[in-house]
N, C-alpha and C positions, 0 to 999 in steps of 0.2 A: 515585590512579590512576597516579601517576608510576612506581610500582614494578611495574606490571602486566606490563611487557614487558622487564624486566631480564634474563630468561633466554633471550630469543629471539635467534636468529641470522638472517643473511640467507638467502634462498631463497624461492621462490614460495609453497610450502605454509606456511612459517612466517610470511610476510608476511600471507597470507590470515588465518591464525589471529590474529595480532596485531591486524589491523584489525577483525576480527569481534569479538574480545574487547573492544576499546576501545569499539566502537559499542554492544555489549550492555551493558557497564558504564555507559555514559552513559545509555542508554534506561531502564535499571532504576534506577540510583542518582540520576541528575540529574532525569529527567523522571517517575519514579514509575510506569513502565509494566511490565507483565509481558513478559518476553522468552522466546521458545521457541527451542530448538536445532532447526534444520531439516535437510533432506537435503543431500547434498554438492553443491557448486557445480561447474560445468565449469571446466576450466583456462582462463585468460585467453588472449586472442588472437583473430584473425579467425575461426579455425575454430569457436570456441565460439559465435560470432554468426551463422554461416551454416547451422548444422544446423537442419533443420526441426523444429518442435515441435508436437505435437498438443494437443488439449484435455486438461485434467487429469482424472484418474480420479475425482475427487470429483463431477464432473458439474455443478458450479456455474457459472453464466454468468460469464465474465470472472474466473475464479479469479485472485486476486492473488498466489498463490505456487504456480504450476503445477508439480506433481511434487516439491515441496520440503517440503510439510507432512505431518504424520502422517496415515495413512489414517483414513477416517471411523470414529469410535469409538475410535481408538487414542489412547493417552496420550502427551502431549508432555513432553519434558524441559525444564523451565522455570526461569527466574530470577524470583523474586518482586519486586514493587516495593520499591525501597530496598535491593536487594542490593549487597553490597560488591564491589569489583573482584576480589578473590581468588576470589569465588564464580563470577564469569564465567570466570576463568582455569581453574578446576577443571572447569566444565561443558564448556568447549571442549577440554580436554586429551584428546588422542587423536582429536579430530575436527577436523583442521586445515582441511578444506574445507567445514565445515558452514555453512549459511546462517543468517542472523539473521531471525527471524520475530516479528511482533507479533500476538498473539491479539486479534481484534476482540471487542467486546461486554464488555470488562472496564472500561476507562476511556473508551473511545470506540467509535463505529461509523464507517463510512466510506462516503461517496457516491462512486460510481465512474462516470465519464463519459468519452466520447471526448476525446482531447487537444485537437483544434481547438475544440470547444464549451467545454471546460473553460477554455482560455486566454481565450476571449472573455468568458466569465462572470467569470473572475478579474479581468480588467481593469475590467469594469463594477462589480463589487462593491467593489474598492478605490477606484475613483473616487467611489463613493457613500459612502465612509467606513465600510463594513461591516468589522467585525473578522473576518478569515478565520483559521482555525486552521492547523495543519500541512497541507501538501499534498505528496503523493508523485507523482512522474512515473514511470510504468512504461515500460520499453522496448517494450512491446507496443502503445503508442499510447493509453494511458489515463492520466487524472489521478484521484487519489484524495484527496478532501477529508475531513479528520477532522471529525466532528460529535459531538454528545452521544450518550452511550450510550442504547440503546433505540430509536434511529431506525429500525432495520430493521423492527421490529415495527409501528411507526407509519406507515411510508412509504405504504402504500395509502391510509390515511385522510388523510394530509397532501396527497397528490396529488389526492385527491377534493375536499378543501376548497379547493384552489387552482385547480380546474377542469382538471387535467391527467390525470384518471383514465382518460379514453378516448383519450389520445394515444399514438402508437407512439413512446415515448421510449427511447433507448439509455442508460438510467440504472438502475443497480442499487445496492443497499446491502449492505455486508458487516457482519454483526452477529455475535452469539454463535455460536461453533462454526467460525468461519472465521479464516484466518490471512493476514497481509500480509507480503510480502517487504520487508524494510527495508534501506537502505544499510548495508554495501557489498555486499549480495547481488547475484549475477548470475543472471538468469533464463535457463535453458538455451535456447540457440539465438537469444536476443534481445539480451542485454546487461545492463548494470547498472541497478539501481533508483537513483534520486537524489531528493533533496529539492528541490522547487521553492519551497516556503516552509518554512523550518526551524521546528521547535518552539521555543517559549520557555516560561518557567516558567508563565505564566498559561494559554496555549493548550494546553499539555500536560495540565495538571490539569483545566481547564474548557474543552473545545472548544466552539465555538458551537452554539447550537440549530439544528437542521436547517432550521427554517422561515425563518431569516434568509438562507440560501443557496439553498434549494430552488427558489424561484420563478425566480430568475435562471438557475440551472443548467438547469432544465426548459425555459425559453424558448430558451436557447442550444442545447440538444439538438434541440429542435423545429425551429429555424431551420437547424441543420446538416443535418437530414434533408431539409428542403425544398430546400436548395441541392443536395444529392446527387441528389434526384429530378429537379430541373430540369436537372442536367447530364447525365442519362442520355440515350443516343440514343433517338430516337423509337420504334424497334422494341423496345427494352427496356421503355420506359415504358408501352407499350400492352398 
């Protein structure tokens, strides 16, 4: 990986490419994930963070790569798991501002919850000694917990078995056909995506089963909603 950036010079567009290439090479080569080339990121600076952003055209709730992933049914340009650094450099050549995307449903699915609830759940899970996998923090105020592949299809049944099927939970799961924006990607109008819990060799290859995290996450989301309702003015709650 040391030779990946030997031909790059200073300048914002080249720095973006170097950082994106380095991250893509790590995700594919070190962690064994598929990596997709996404849409162009905004230029850095306050203006990029202040522009309003609307929902993604894909229509998915809490899209984790709004406006950056291929259109529904469109093919993505991808790095396969285990790709060499030069393959990342070749993919990003001519696309200096391209975002780094991780397709869900290949090695992992992702549970997506509000940041306050996710932080409370994360503290509780780690106090209990539960092994938590990688966790992404989105600048849109969401936390994304990596869990075992196939969770999206099983989520309704898992929630039913845990007694949360009739609760109004702000909890979604990203599975096959969806994309996550990965660091150092910047979400338009919001800011950069960052790792709250970095991947390691074991968690990247074998993220935890959703059942180990889901009960705590669902409870934290439920309590968060209760607090929000209790804080509403009486005329709104009625």
